[in-house]
Every structure is written in C-alpha cells, then in structure tokens.
C-alpha positions, 0 to 999 in steps of 0.5 A: 748863785754865789761863787765858791772861792777856790782854796788858792783864793782863800789862801791869798786873802788870808795872806793879805789879811795877815800882812795888813795885820802885821803892818798895822801893828808895826807901823803903829809901834815903830812908825812908817819910817821905822818899819821895813817890808822885811819886818812885816814879812817876818811878823806875818810869817810870809816871804818878802816876795809874798808881800810884794805879790800883794803890795807894790811897796811899803807906801801901798801897804801903808795905804791899805792899812790906812784905808782899813782904819778909816773903814773901821771908823766909818763903820763905828760912827755909822753904827752909832748914828743908827742906834738913835731914832733922832738924827740930832741925838745921833749926830751928838753921839757920833761926835763922842764916838769919833773922839773916843776912836781918836783917843785910841793909840793905834788909830791916833798914831796911824791916821793923825801922825803917820798918815801925813808923814807917809802920804804927804799932806796932800795925799793924806787929805785926799784919803781923809776926804774919801771917807770923812766927807761922805760921813759929814755930808750924810749927817748934815743931810739927815739934820736938814731933812729932819728940820734941825738945820736950814739948807743953806750953803750945804757944801761949805758947811760940810767942809767947815765941819770936816775941818773941825773934826780933823782939828779935833783929831789932830789936837788929841793926837798931839796931846800927852796921854795924861791930858787926853781926857781933858782934851777930849772933853774940851773937843766934845764941848766945842764940837757940840756948841758948833753943831748947836750953832747951826741949828735952825731957829 
C-alpha cells in the first residue's frame, strides 16, 4: 500500500527543491565562491534557517546540486542508449549525447569548472566516479555481451574510457563558446576512433 505523504512532508520537499533550483542558477552564474547562502535563500524566497534545515552548509548544498546534474546526465545517456537496438550504435549515440550535455553552459560550468573548485580534485573525482564509472562499465558490458569487444582487461578498459570522457568534458569546458562546435566535433571523432579501436577483430 502506497504511503500518503503529509502536507508537511510535501512542503519540505518543495522547499528543498526550490533551494536546489535557486542554488543551481546562482552557482552557475556566480560560481561557488561568489554565491552565499543568503543569496540562495533570497532567490528561493525562504529563510536562511530553512536552507540550514535542509543542508549543513554551502558545500553540502553544492554537492546536492552536483548530484542532481549528474543524475540528469545519467538519465539522458541511459535514454539515448535505450533508443537503439544495437549496443554499438547506442554507444556511439551516447558519445554524442554526452558531448551535447557538456556543451550546455549550466552543466559545463557546474560539473567541469565549479565542481573541482568546490569539492577539491579528490572529492570531485569521487563524485564523478559515483555516476560515470557505472555508465561506462554498463556500456562496456553490453558491447562485450554483444561480441563487439573482447572481454580483456575490462576494469582497466573502463578506467581508460572514463578518463577519456572526462578529458573531453574538460576540453569543452575550457573552450570559448565560439570554438565549442569545432572542439565538440573533434572530441566526437577522437572518442569514436578510440571506441572503434577496441572492437574485436
């Protein structure tokens, strides 16, 4: 039997969502260092106490924003792969979806620029691995099961592919807007050739 949420629980969830939405916009526009909890509270139209009720501090709030961005990334890539019956075509399409997402200003700013600054390189890498490693491993498993890739050094292959995706994301984040189409096309070409190089003979 489904549990019916109380009005208080629904209000709390709505308040938390409003805080995250406001923080997402402010962190993307002004960066982690340039955003205060007072700014977030004002934008979300809640009290500073309400922010602290849901989050221990600014770092915890940023982690929630970061997690939401990465969950969105996971959902988009998973949906892209599911649109294709052939795992190989699905994996190639996933590359395009990933690069498209990394070209979007908000995701690029929050994940690739503010992420390392706010979380530190170690913390940022751990957060990235929490989501991306699972996606890469699932993709490699599908390709192995379909016979496209040989089951050799699977864990090492996953780590290498993960690093290449990260390098592409960073490259796009560091590229001026006017040059992003060129960089995106070059990243797609390199990543596709890398994946093709893993194909079984």
